[in-house]
Steps between C-alpha positions, in 0.01 A plus 500: 500500500413831333504564128651793310171694488464489879857615569520762225795319346519509125666251273596541139522217256846436361500472123492149369818459302737209455737467792758327283599616153699306248819614336390581145605256230677618181166586335370716788596794722370688802306825460367744760134558420508826694793681336576289193852426628654197329863534609540572873367274776587416860494122527504292819608151408584186691750263341648163588843471345800272471827693482863411438708703744873552451688592816845655470776402745394783733143368509329771290221346292409566138191342344614355167175337388134514605216266403147614586317191624170678563376855529184679600411860436331622819416851380551741213437873530542786256817697566329819384173497694565228761177313429496123508131450427511594130795298373399285205669263259475606134638366173836636390500684169584263218469192721376192322165380628495133583 
């Protein structure tokens, strides 16, 4: 089995960042460390929900109520620059600490 040096193949190290981010609590918010954006993000999220569906006589469904049983944020990227490796959680202005 040959190694990368023998074959001329190069590998780059992927940045070490969290693969799962949390939804910020009321005292915190997301911030893009690259552009300073604090308001626009593309979020990929997985959610497990329980929903109350109301079907009309024709069978068309309307969701009347949704309970989120669990959720996981898979990725967050800045809407302005597209980077996902510089998203950080910072305190909201005026948030009480502790």
